Rosetta silent file (secondary structure, phi, psi, omega in degrees, C-alpha in Angstrom):
SEQUENCE: MATAPAAADTATVQDWAAEVRHLAAERNAVILAHNYQRPEIQDVAHHTGDSLALSRLAAEVDADTIVFCGVHFMAETAKILSPEKTVLLPDLNAGCSLADTITAEDVRAWRAEHPGAVVVAYVNTSAAVKAETDICCTSSNAADVIRSIPEEQEILFLPDQFLGAHVKRVTGRDNIHVWMGECHVHAGIDGHSLRERVNSEPDAEVYVHPECGCATSALYLVGSGAVPEDRVKVLSTGGMLSAAEESTADKVLVATETGMLHQLRGVNPDTAFEPVNSRAECHYMKMITADKLLTTLRKGTGEIVVDDETAARARRSVERMVAIGTPSRGGE
SCORE:     score description
SCORE:     0.000 S_00000001
   1 L     0.000  126.773  178.993  118.310  106.483   75.847 S_00000001
   2 L   -72.276  152.814  172.731  116.179  104.062   77.957 S_00000001
   3 L  -113.201  170.357  177.488  112.558  103.352   77.107 S_00000001
   4 L   -60.434  144.685 -176.369  109.740  102.327   79.422 S_00000001
   5 L   -80.507  143.112  164.636  110.132   98.774   80.695 S_00000001
   6 L   -83.261  137.200 -169.946  108.102   95.806   79.666 S_00000001
   7 L   -56.790  -28.476 -177.338  107.116   93.986   82.801 S_00000001
   8 L   -98.979    2.254 -177.093  108.898   90.738   81.690 S_00000001
   9 L  -100.095   95.773 -173.198  111.996   92.344   80.232 S_00000001
  10 H   -61.404  -44.096 -175.103  114.499   92.435   83.096 S_00000001
  11 H   -63.523  -42.229  178.693  117.237   94.143   81.040 S_00000001
  12 H   -65.725  -37.692  177.886  114.912   96.901   79.898 S_00000001
  13 H   -63.112  -39.646 -174.737  113.672   97.499   83.419 S_00000001
  14 H   -71.853  -35.908  178.762  117.235   97.742   84.702 S_00000001
  15 H   -68.092  -46.487  179.520  118.188  100.196   81.865 S_00000001
  16 H   -59.048  -46.437 -177.417  115.087  102.298   82.522 S_00000001
  17 H   -63.418  -41.373  178.920  115.714  102.377   86.289 S_00000001
  18 H   -59.808  -42.788  179.826  119.329  103.380   85.722 S_00000001
  19 H   -69.550  -38.292  178.723  118.296  106.343   83.532 S_00000001
  20 H   -63.056  -48.345 -178.357  115.639  107.442   86.039 S_00000001
  21 H   -64.267  -38.749  178.272  118.142  107.478   88.873 S_00000001
  22 H   -60.254  -47.536 -179.699  120.720  109.237   86.616 S_00000001
  23 H   -67.206  -36.486  175.852  118.262  111.961   85.646 S_00000001
  24 H   -61.801  -42.156  178.464  117.176  112.384   89.235 S_00000001
  25 H   -65.237  -40.079 -179.542  120.732  112.941   90.354 S_00000001
  26 H   -61.159  -38.877 -179.540  121.305  115.436   87.572 S_00000001
  27 L   -84.805   -0.730 -171.900  118.200  117.387   88.650 S_00000001
  28 L    53.737   49.408 -173.887  118.995  117.016   92.370 S_00000001
  29 E  -114.592  147.667  173.821  115.603  115.366   92.671 S_00000001
  30 E  -114.815  139.685 -178.722  114.205  112.759   95.038 S_00000001
  31 E  -103.926  124.304 -179.052  111.546  110.390   93.770 S_00000001
  32 E  -113.137  129.742  179.328  108.658  109.566   96.125 S_00000001
  33 E  -125.845  135.118  173.392  106.155  106.826   95.398 S_00000001
  34 E   -75.232  157.476 -176.261  102.921  105.983   97.128 S_00000001
  35 L   -61.304  -16.642 -175.491  102.179  102.482   98.205 S_00000001
  36 L   -92.269   -4.634 -172.598   99.442  102.229   95.560 S_00000001
  37 L   -71.111  169.027  175.801  101.757  102.974   92.569 S_00000001
  38 L   -60.194  150.716 -175.885  102.786  100.406   89.895 S_00000001
  39 H   -56.581  -42.142 -179.166  105.462   97.965   91.165 S_00000001
  40 H   -63.350  -36.099  176.663  108.154   99.394   88.855 S_00000001
  41 H   -68.009  -41.895  177.118  107.502  102.850   90.133 S_00000001
  42 H   -61.313  -44.964 -173.785  107.688  101.791   93.749 S_00000001
  43 H   -68.609  -31.218 -174.278  110.959   99.892   93.101 S_00000001
  44 H   -89.792  -17.432 -178.952  112.725  102.779   91.341 S_00000001
  45 L   -66.920  150.501  173.928  111.711  105.463   93.938 S_00000001
  46 L   -68.837  -34.172  179.462  114.061  106.658   96.548 S_00000001
  47 E  -141.639  140.298  176.566  111.272  106.377   99.130 S_00000001
  48 E  -128.585  141.736 -178.460  107.904  104.570   99.096 S_00000001
  49 E   175.862 -162.905  179.530  105.195  105.047  101.657 S_00000001
  50 L   -88.034  167.845 -168.901  101.830  106.735  102.458 S_00000001
  51 H   -59.478  -46.204 -173.810  101.043  110.246  101.375 S_00000001
  52 H   -72.521  -44.202 -178.532  101.616  112.184  104.604 S_00000001
  53 H   -60.197  -39.374  178.411  104.855  110.385  105.512 S_00000001
  54 H   -68.364  -39.606 -177.783  106.200  111.071  102.003 S_00000001
  55 H   -65.975  -40.730  177.171  105.169  114.767  102.217 S_00000001
  56 H   -63.825  -41.357 -179.259  106.895  115.124  105.545 S_00000001
  57 H   -65.885  -36.939  179.523  109.927  113.372  104.123 S_00000001
  58 H   -58.238  -35.201 -178.114  109.814  115.846  101.109 S_00000001
  59 H   -75.169  -21.345 -173.448  110.273  118.678  103.569 S_00000001
  60 H   -96.308  -29.262 -171.128  113.325  117.031  105.174 S_00000001
  61 L   -74.640  152.940  176.438  115.349  115.763  102.285 S_00000001
  62 L   -88.355   87.525 -178.976  118.258  117.756  100.771 S_00000001
  63 L  -150.130  148.545  175.068  116.877  118.025   97.237 S_00000001
  64 L   -85.518  -28.323 -172.475  115.820  120.896   95.007 S_00000001
  65 E  -128.057  134.494  173.519  113.095  118.901   93.303 S_00000001
  66 E  -106.000  118.397  170.524  110.419  116.444   94.571 S_00000001
  67 E  -103.552  105.399 -170.094  108.997  114.077   91.952 S_00000001
  68 E   -96.660  111.455  177.993  105.841  112.780   93.599 S_00000001
  69 E   -94.722   91.995 -177.663  104.475  109.565   92.081 S_00000001
  70 L  -165.703 -136.762  179.920  101.002  109.606   93.517 S_00000001
  71 L  -120.889  170.958 -166.697   97.863  111.680   92.990 S_00000001
  72 H   -60.914  -41.936 -177.624   97.356  115.441   92.837 S_00000001
  73 H   -67.582  -25.824  177.842   96.400  116.152   96.459 S_00000001
  74 H   -70.378  -43.560  176.960   99.503  114.314   97.655 S_00000001
  75 H   -64.060  -37.024  175.850  101.820  116.448   95.494 S_00000001
  76 H   -63.752  -38.228 -178.943   99.950  119.560   96.756 S_00000001
  77 H   -67.721  -38.659  175.244  100.591  118.478  100.369 S_00000001
  78 H   -60.844  -44.042  178.753  104.267  118.026   99.589 S_00000001
  79 H   -64.353  -41.623  177.268  104.342  121.577   98.102 S_00000001
  80 H   -55.636  -44.023 -176.005  102.549  122.984  101.196 S_00000001
  81 H   -85.369  -12.721 -179.402  105.152  121.516  103.483 S_00000001
  82 L  -133.907   63.457 -171.199  108.020  122.330  101.119 S_00000001
  83 L   -62.898  -21.605 -175.247  107.220  125.729   99.516 S_00000001
  84 L   -84.297  -11.533 -172.607  110.837  126.400   98.580 S_00000001
  85 L  -103.908  154.222  173.062  111.161  123.208   96.528 S_00000001
  86 E   -86.025  127.173  178.424  109.926  122.373   93.035 S_00000001
  87 E  -110.734  125.160  179.839  107.266  119.595   93.201 S_00000001
  88 E  -117.513  136.652  174.372  106.562  117.643   90.023 S_00000001
  89 L  -115.228  120.425 -170.773  103.666  115.209   89.414 S_00000001
  90 L   -61.165  -17.209  172.097  104.297  113.018   86.347 S_00000001
  91 L  -145.024  109.013 -178.528  100.618  113.321   85.307 S_00000001
  92 L   -64.900  -13.814  173.649   98.669  116.325   86.400 S_00000001
  93 L   -82.966   -4.236  179.270   95.463  114.501   85.672 S_00000001
  94 L   -71.911   93.571 -178.038   96.062  111.971   88.402 S_00000001
  95 L   -98.724 -149.789 -178.109   93.214  112.977   90.689 S_00000001
  96 L  -158.647  121.510 -176.210   91.268  111.321   93.561 S_00000001
  97 L   -62.461  -34.771 -178.501   87.624  110.365   93.681 S_00000001
  98 L   -70.348  -49.324  179.525   87.582  110.947   97.471 S_00000001
  99 H   -60.388  -31.153 -177.290   89.205  114.380   97.364 S_00000001
 100 H   -75.581   -6.428 -177.576   86.815  115.317   94.550 S_00000001
 101 H   -79.475   -7.723  179.581   83.720  114.714   96.765 S_00000001
 102 L  -147.838  142.996  178.732   84.171  118.107   98.536 S_00000001
 103 L  -116.652  169.611  179.059   85.235  121.595   97.579 S_00000001
 104 H   -62.415  -34.021  179.497   86.337  124.637   99.555 S_00000001
 105 H   -67.759  -36.345  178.008   82.891  126.189   98.870 S_00000001
 106 H   -65.011  -39.295  179.059   81.233  123.088  100.357 S_00000001
 107 H   -64.261  -42.979 -178.332   83.278  123.441  103.529 S_00000001
 108 H   -65.306  -40.907  177.796   82.437  127.077  103.944 S_00000001
 109 H   -63.736  -45.296 -178.134   78.707  126.301  103.383 S_00000001
 110 H   -64.939  -43.032  178.742   78.766  123.351  105.838 S_00000001
 111 H   -62.809  -36.603  178.062   80.577  125.447  108.462 S_00000001
 112 H   -63.655  -30.010  179.919   77.959  128.166  108.144 S_00000001
 113 H   -75.959  -18.812 -176.391   75.287  125.574  109.014 S_00000001
 114 L  -131.192   67.383 -177.796   77.288  124.694  112.206 S_00000001
 115 L   -59.568  134.060  179.920   78.744  127.823  113.604 S_00000001
 116 L    93.064  -13.398  178.327   81.403  127.111  116.237 S_00000001
 117 L   -69.583  152.614  172.094   82.088  123.535  115.044 S_00000001
 118 E   -90.069  131.685  179.245   85.630  122.284  114.558 S_00000001
 119 E   -97.879  119.694  178.952   86.380  121.180  111.072 S_00000001
 120 E  -111.587  123.181 -178.527   88.531  118.046  110.806 S_00000001
 121 E  -114.095  130.338  167.661   89.856  117.098  107.346 S_00000001
 122 E   -63.817  147.521 -178.477   91.439  113.815  106.307 S_00000001
 123 L   -63.432  -16.239  177.415   94.693  114.472  104.503 S_00000001
 124 L   -75.891   59.242  179.035   93.076  113.030  101.357 S_00000001
 125 L  -145.439  156.935  178.660   91.788  116.499  100.416 S_00000001
 126 L   -67.354  160.536  176.393   92.877  119.369   98.148 S_00000001
 127 H   -55.903  -41.327 -179.183   94.973  122.268   99.356 S_00000001
 128 H   -62.289  -37.154  179.983   91.909  124.572   99.003 S_00000001
 129 H   -73.142  -43.545  175.994   89.872  122.324  101.302 S_00000001
 130 H   -54.479  -37.661 -177.379   92.700  122.072  103.880 S_00000001
 131 H   -66.143  -22.232  179.757   92.855  125.830  103.885 S_00000001
 132 L   -92.462    1.125 -171.570   89.202  125.950  105.026 S_00000001
 133 L  -110.869  166.660 -178.378   89.626  123.471  107.893 S_00000001
 134 L   -90.577  -35.256 -176.866   90.870  123.693  111.448 S_00000001
 135 E  -159.296  144.199  177.957   92.987  120.515  111.645 S_00000001
 136 E   -95.663  170.578  173.894   93.967  117.608  109.445 S_00000001
 137 E  -148.472  160.821  165.333   94.161  113.943  110.318 S_00000001
 138 L  -109.253  174.932  179.936   95.368  110.615  108.916 S_00000001
 139 L   -67.783  -24.418 -175.729   93.542  107.353  109.184 S_00000001
 140 L   -88.727  -20.529 -179.672   95.934  106.191  111.891 S_00000001
 141 L  -116.402    6.950 -178.365   95.685  109.302  114.107 S_00000001
 142 H   -53.706  -43.273 -179.638   92.127  110.420  113.373 S_00000001
 143 H   -65.913  -35.937 -179.478   90.868  109.127  116.720 S_00000001
 144 H   -68.347  -41.072  174.684   93.687  110.988  118.579 S_00000001
 145 H   -57.930  -46.415  177.812   92.842  114.137  116.732 S_00000001
 146 H   -63.070  -44.103 -176.411   89.174  113.836  117.697 S_00000001
 147 H   -67.819  -21.075  177.520   90.067  113.129  121.335 S_00000001
 148 L   -75.449  -11.074 -179.803   92.201  116.318  121.408 S_00000001
 149 L   -94.624  134.778  179.222   89.024  118.335  120.822 S_00000001
 150 L   -50.067  140.856 -175.241   86.805  119.056  123.917 S_00000001
 151 L   -57.577  -31.313 -173.789   84.022  116.536  124.279 S_00000001
 152 L   -83.111   -8.242 -175.596   81.296  119.191  124.230 S_00000001
 153 L   -80.830  128.778  177.762   82.624  120.610  120.919 S_00000001
 154 L   -71.113  142.006 -174.304   80.664  119.906  117.749 S_00000001
 155 E  -128.583  132.310  171.174   82.866  118.338  114.994 S_00000001
 156 E  -103.838  113.409 -176.713   82.533  118.359  111.230 S_00000001
 157 E  -110.275  134.316 -177.034   84.591  115.440  109.734 S_00000001
 158 E  -144.718  164.041  -14.658   85.329  115.271  106.053 S_00000001
 159 L   -98.439   -0.622 -168.873   85.363  113.855  103.475 S_00000001
 160 E   -91.812  117.707 -177.350   85.362  110.039  104.002 S_00000001
 161 H   -67.711  -31.295 -178.548   82.161  108.580  105.430 S_00000001
 162 H   -76.626  -38.366  173.817   83.708  105.210  106.269 S_00000001
 163 H   -69.553  -33.682  176.819   86.666  106.669  108.149 S_00000001
 164 H   -63.995  -45.394  178.583   84.254  109.098  109.842 S_00000001
 165 H   -60.829  -45.233  179.498   82.036  106.178  110.992 S_00000001
 166 H   -58.159  -43.889 -177.761   85.073  104.318  112.246 S_00000001
 167 H   -69.914  -32.214  174.044   86.209  107.305  114.299 S_00000001
 168 H   -63.955  -37.461 -178.864   82.793  107.749  115.794 S_00000001
 169 H   -67.519  -48.750 -172.099   82.770  104.127  116.818 S_00000001
 170 H   -76.401  -22.367  179.312   86.244  104.069  118.434 S_00000001
 171 H   -94.689  -21.337 -173.598   85.878  107.498  120.207 S_00000001
 172 L    68.773   18.627 -178.407   82.267  107.127  121.255 S_00000001
 173 L   -88.298  125.989 -179.487   81.639  110.698  120.279 S_00000001
 174 L  -102.359    3.102  179.486   78.088  111.352  119.088 S_00000001
 175 L  -105.890   32.105  174.865   78.506  115.001  118.160 S_00000001
 176 E  -103.384  124.074  171.860   80.479  114.322  114.949 S_00000001
 177 E   -96.070  131.540 -172.049   78.844  115.142  111.660 S_00000001
 178 E  -116.523  131.726  172.445   80.349  113.191  108.767 S_00000001
 179 L   -69.302  140.507 -171.406   80.562  114.238  105.153 S_00000001
 180 L   -91.542   49.830  175.956   79.186  111.535  102.811 S_00000001
 181 E   -96.602  167.055  178.481   82.223  111.159  100.562 S_00000001
 182 L  -161.286  156.714  167.610   84.040  108.035   99.650 S_00000001
 183 L   -85.134  121.523 -173.074   86.906  106.561   97.677 S_00000001
 184 H   -60.827  -31.028  179.516   85.273  104.633   94.827 S_00000001
 185 H   -70.653  -50.683 -179.884   87.965  101.922   95.118 S_00000001
 186 H   -68.656  -32.626  177.912   87.665  101.408   98.868 S_00000001
 187 H   -64.525  -29.155 -179.556   83.889  101.701   98.760 S_00000001
 188 L   -76.876  -11.140  177.073   83.869   98.759   96.291 S_00000001
 189 L   -89.948   82.988 -168.692   85.578   96.522   98.896 S_00000001
 190 L   -94.076  175.712 -177.352   82.267   95.805  100.584 S_00000001
 191 H   -62.533  -38.589 -178.447   81.060   93.610  103.478 S_00000001
 192 H   -62.945  -39.964  179.861   79.801   90.899  101.158 S_00000001
 193 H   -65.108  -41.214 -179.015   83.240   90.549   99.522 S_00000001
 194 H   -63.261  -48.889 -176.932   84.899   90.503  102.924 S_00000001
 195 H   -62.362  -38.362 -179.715   82.554   87.795  104.360 S_00000001
 196 H   -63.072  -44.447 -177.549   82.983   85.593  101.303 S_00000001
 197 H   -68.382  -39.033 -177.928   86.799   85.742  101.532 S_00000001
 198 H   -66.501  -42.458  179.572   86.875   85.227  105.317 S_00000001
 199 H   -63.589  -31.160 -177.687   84.569   82.220  105.005 S_00000001
 200 H   -85.994  -14.752  178.481   86.750   80.654  102.274 S_00000001
 201 L  -130.504   67.761 -171.129   89.965   81.323  104.253 S_00000001
 202 L   -63.736  -14.562 -179.771   89.077   80.596  107.882 S_00000001
 203 L  -101.264   -4.786 -175.076   92.666   80.608  109.100 S_00000001
 204 L   -78.304  151.795  168.514   93.854   83.811  107.407 S_00000001
 205 E   -80.274  160.794 -179.048   94.519   87.139  109.097 S_00000001
 206 E  -135.857  126.241  171.287   92.633   90.141  107.718 S_00000001
 207 E  -107.486  125.220 -176.365   93.932   93.735  107.273 S_00000001
 208 E  -123.017  123.425  174.505   91.238   96.285  106.629 S_00000001
 209 L   -77.272  139.244 -174.531   91.770   99.937  105.710 S_00000001
 210 L   -67.743  -13.993  174.500   89.264  102.134  107.527 S_00000001
 211 L   -74.026  -16.171 -175.458   88.246  103.820  104.215 S_00000001
 212 L   -70.373  146.241  174.005   86.754  100.477  103.027 S_00000001
 213 L   -64.357  -13.368 -176.514   83.052   99.879  102.780 S_00000001
 214 L   -99.165    5.688 -176.333   83.708   96.638  104.625 S_00000001
 215 H   -58.118  -44.219  178.618   85.205   98.229  107.776 S_00000001
 216 H   -63.462  -42.534  178.831   81.889   97.929  109.672 S_00000001
 217 H   -63.097  -35.445  179.524   81.475   94.333  108.555 S_00000001
 218 H   -60.491  -46.348  179.896   84.968   93.515  109.817 S_00000001
 219 H   -65.558  -34.039  178.900   84.084   94.763  113.253 S_00000001
 220 H   -67.773  -38.251  177.121   80.818   92.952  113.144 S_00000001
 221 H   -59.832  -38.716 -178.746   82.520   89.693  112.301 S_00000001
 222 H   -71.563  -50.771 -174.073   84.717   90.165  115.341 S_00000001
 223 H   -63.722  -32.264  178.132   81.851   91.273  117.636 S_00000001
 224 L   -78.389  -10.275 -178.005   79.681   88.298  116.610 S_00000001
 225 L    86.451    0.567 -177.951   82.393   85.858  117.316 S_00000001
 226 L   -68.687  -27.059  177.738   82.517   84.760  113.669 S_00000001
 227 L  -137.603  130.661  178.240   86.166   85.689  113.502 S_00000001
 228 L   -52.627  140.362 -176.343   88.669   85.786  116.373 S_00000001
 229 H   -58.671  -34.951 -173.063   89.495   89.391  117.403 S_00000001
 230 H   -77.380   -4.156  179.018   93.237   88.798  116.981 S_00000001
 231 H   -91.555  -16.132 -173.867   92.734   87.909  113.242 S_00000001
 232 E  -116.992  122.798  175.810   91.183   91.208  112.142 S_00000001
 233 E  -124.200  129.255  171.283   93.061   94.490  112.159 S_00000001
 234 E   -93.087  111.942 -168.477   91.780   97.863  110.974 S_00000001
 235 L  -138.452  153.109  168.222   94.875   99.606  109.846 S_00000001
 236 L   -73.336  174.979  179.001   96.290  102.516  107.791 S_00000001
 237 H   -65.164  -38.480  176.878   98.647  101.543  105.016 S_00000001
 238 H   -60.854  -41.967  179.385  101.626  102.325  107.277 S_00000001
 239 H   -61.226  -38.969 -178.130  100.012  100.208  110.001 S_00000001
 240 H   -63.923  -40.036 -179.183   99.632   97.309  107.512 S_00000001
 241 H   -64.539  -43.592  176.882  103.388   97.406  106.745 S_00000001
 242 H   -57.498  -48.664  177.117  104.242   97.322  110.440 S_00000001
 243 H   -61.128  -39.943 -176.487  101.859   94.411  111.049 S_00000001
 244 H   -65.037  -37.491 -179.420  103.126   92.546  108.021 S_00000001
 245 H   -58.845  -33.290 -174.683  106.762   92.771  109.232 S_00000001
 246 H   -97.719  -10.410 -171.982  105.749   90.984  112.472 S_00000001
 247 L   -70.240  141.794  172.770  103.198   88.558  111.078 S_00000001
 248 L  -114.104   11.556  178.954  103.802   84.803  111.227 S_00000001
 249 L   -68.544  152.385  172.829  100.542   83.983  109.466 S_00000001
 250 L   -70.617  -38.713 -178.436  100.500   81.727  106.457 S_00000001
 251 E  -143.855  143.659  172.168   98.058   84.068  104.671 S_00000001
 252 E  -126.263  128.445  171.988   96.724   87.624  105.099 S_00000001
 253 E   -88.070  127.295 -169.966   93.638   88.956  103.301 S_00000001
 254 E  -116.836  120.692  176.117   94.142   92.651  102.532 S_00000001
 255 E  -104.339   87.744  172.678   91.282   95.129  102.080 S_00000001
 256 L  -167.598 -175.813  176.708   92.762   98.114  100.351 S_00000001
 257 L   -56.772  138.461 -170.759   94.002   99.168   96.909 S_00000001
 258 L   -65.569  -18.919  177.960   95.878   96.263   95.334 S_00000001
 259 L   -64.089  -20.661  178.842   99.128   98.151   94.853 S_00000001
 260 H   -64.773  -22.182 -177.714   99.705   97.786   98.580 S_00000001
 261 H   -64.340  -34.393  178.859  100.378   94.064   98.080 S_00000001
 262 H   -60.458  -41.386  179.679  103.781   94.790   96.508 S_00000001
 263 H   -73.301  -42.885 -179.643  105.134   96.440   99.669 S_00000001
 264 H   -61.235  -42.229 -179.881  103.567   93.851  101.983 S_00000001
 265 H   -68.431  -28.456  178.458  105.082   91.000  100.036 S_00000001
 266 H   -70.914  -38.262 -178.146  108.456   92.809  100.086 S_00000001
 267 H   -83.571  -14.673 -177.263  108.639   93.122  103.843 S_00000001
 268 L  -151.714   76.955 -179.587  107.409   89.588  104.496 S_00000001
 269 L   -68.123   -9.328 -179.672  107.959   87.106  101.698 S_00000001
 270 L   -82.688  -15.506  179.705  107.049   84.158  103.992 S_00000001
 271 L  -114.923  140.678 -179.753  103.405   85.123  104.184 S_00000001
 272 E   -86.476  120.087  177.157  100.939   85.053  101.284 S_00000001
 273 E  -103.675  123.022 -177.750   99.213   88.442  100.974 S_00000001
 274 E  -129.891  147.338 -178.928   96.008   88.312   98.846 S_00000001
 275 E   -74.056  145.185  169.604   93.425   91.010   98.063 S_00000001
 276 L   -71.380  -34.510  174.510   89.909   90.797   99.444 S_00000001
 277 L  -131.591  108.542 -177.248   88.837   92.289   96.116 S_00000001
 278 L   -69.466  -11.745  174.098   91.251   91.747   93.250 S_00000001
 279 L   -91.576    2.775 -177.153   89.519   94.484   91.247 S_00000001
 280 L   -80.414   78.331 -179.352   90.286   97.201   93.758 S_00000001
 281 L  -124.334  127.159 -179.940   92.614   99.148   91.590 S_00000001
 282 L   -91.375  114.956 -175.765   92.764  102.906   91.440 S_00000001
 283 L   -68.118  -25.467  174.529   93.148  104.072   87.858 S_00000001
 284 L   -61.600  -47.488  178.268   94.305  107.451   89.044 S_00000001
 285 H   -60.061  -37.418 -176.282   97.267  105.923   90.841 S_00000001
 286 H   -82.856    4.352  172.448   98.133  103.847   87.828 S_00000001
 287 H   -68.325  -24.321 -179.118   98.257  106.969   85.608 S_00000001
 288 L   -83.207  104.321 -179.796  101.875  107.475   86.674 S_00000001
 289 L  -105.416  170.461  179.333  103.676  105.272   84.167 S_00000001
 290 H   -58.243  -45.832  178.872  107.335  104.526   83.442 S_00000001
 291 H   -60.310  -42.638 -177.644  107.221  106.770   80.318 S_00000001
 292 H   -70.128  -30.069  175.234  105.665  109.658   82.194 S_00000001
 293 H   -64.809  -45.839  176.553  108.216  109.454   84.954 S_00000001
 294 H   -55.897  -45.298 -177.407  111.013  109.618   82.407 S_00000001
 295 H   -63.896  -42.910  179.897  109.397  112.626   80.661 S_00000001
 296 H   -62.111  -42.739 -179.056  109.021  114.507   83.896 S_00000001
 297 H   -68.234  -38.380 -176.983  112.711  113.928   84.827 S_00000001
 298 H   -73.501  -40.382 -169.017  113.888  114.894   81.340 S_00000001
 299 H  -111.954  -11.040 -177.407  111.710  117.965   80.838 S_00000001
 300 L    70.653   28.006 -178.783  110.627  119.137   84.342 S_00000001
 301 L   -77.029  161.667  171.747  106.937  118.791   83.392 S_00000001
 302 L    82.153   32.717 -174.497  104.006  118.576   85.809 S_00000001
 303 E   -72.523  136.256  176.804  104.966  121.315   88.276 S_00000001
 304 L   -89.580  128.573  175.097  102.537  121.781   91.217 S_00000001
 305 L  -122.864  130.124  173.358  101.668  125.327   92.158 S_00000001
 306 L  -124.094  127.943 -176.680   99.784  126.372   95.331 S_00000001
 307 L   -67.239  152.684 -171.420   99.219  130.039   95.869 S_00000001
 308 H   -56.221  -45.196 -177.987  100.920  131.475   98.992 S_00000001
 309 H   -62.596  -48.088  178.370   97.754  132.327  100.906 S_00000001
 310 H   -58.991  -49.179 -179.056   96.147  128.919  100.343 S_00000001
 311 H   -59.084  -40.772  178.192   99.388  127.180  101.268 S_00000001
 312 H   -62.003  -44.021 -178.719   99.810  129.141  104.456 S_00000001
 313 H   -70.562  -40.586  176.100   96.357  128.432  105.637 S_00000001
 314 H   -65.468  -39.318 -177.110   96.537  124.744  104.702 S_00000001
 315 H   -61.057  -36.275  179.698   99.914  124.417  106.348 S_00000001
 316 H   -60.126  -42.277 -177.029   98.389  125.532  109.661 S_00000001
 317 H   -69.977  -32.620  175.482   95.848  122.704  109.676 S_00000001
 318 H   -69.881  -43.635 -177.778   98.574  120.145  108.886 S_00000001
 319 H   -64.619  -35.835  176.986  100.906  121.542  111.545 S_00000001
 320 H   -62.160  -38.048  176.937   98.158  121.395  114.188 S_00000001
 321 H   -64.707  -49.581 -179.592   97.750  117.716  113.451 S_00000001
 322 H   -56.276  -36.488  177.951  101.538  117.131  113.650 S_00000001
 323 H   -64.249  -28.366  175.454  101.630  118.894  117.037 S_00000001
 324 H   -72.915  -35.936  178.339   99.197  116.268  118.355 S_00000001
 325 L   124.783  128.151  176.702  101.476  113.547  117.106 S_00000001
 326 L  -119.087  121.891 -179.766  101.710  111.456  114.000 S_00000001
 327 L   -58.968  150.216 -175.183  102.864  107.832  114.304 S_00000001
 328 L   -56.160  -31.700  171.711  106.071  107.113  112.468 S_00000001
 329 L  -112.336   50.805 -178.937  104.058  104.867  110.099 S_00000001
 330 L   -82.596 -135.583  175.267  100.925  106.887  110.109 S_00000001
 331 L    87.391 -171.993 -172.228   99.280  108.272  106.983 S_00000001
 332 L   -82.126    0.000    0.000   96.349  107.222  105.032 S_00000001
């Protein structure tokens, strides 16, 4: 019986990975891993990507069980889109500081203050919150979702203040009210950190996730001429992968959770990818360990349950987004 791998023990890693895949086959399970997961989890997964792309994939794959290596709201979204499948999360305590900034009760109260407004929710929200909203969005299609709503329509955007501010900038819409939530990891990648790194690496390209506290600073650096426009890209995690595949830069500075670097380095080993903030690590994402993945596959622990009414209402908000169009590498 394999044990959890030590990072430097190649044989142990191989034995562990072999047992993980063997147990997954026995359970007719597919393992999905988010881009921010530990490297060994990403490598053993059948599919790695952003939360929405993985949830949509979960609905399409021929498997009885989905083992979602991510955080709670992601596994819930997979269950919403795959109600007939068993969805397992290796640690049910793997939450999300951004999703926790708003509740279903908050949405109902906010909507009551703005009767007639359209409520747009980032996919980084709980099933209960999605059930109270009109339409979901990802970081890559948020602007398209906003543009699909009549210009005179008041909009409530939740829960991420930085993505909301970014959407207001790119759409020019001034009738968007933004919930003041944030991901504690992305908020910690601030403008000061970005400016310091850009100044120390004047030839590097810069990838910035729109959830980051430095997103406004990135656009200011471009607008002021301090950094050439073609060097700075505000991208979703899926967009970062696409850009990395095509990049010929010697170095790229990356403003998002550090787990993303593993995927970027994998698709383009010729470019050096470095974090803007090396401390930008989500402890919730790292709660999914090698041991916990094995336990889930052996015992079927960590099942995600979403009641039928909540799931049906939440599914409508996600399907409305999909009808507008989701880029093949969209997501958060």
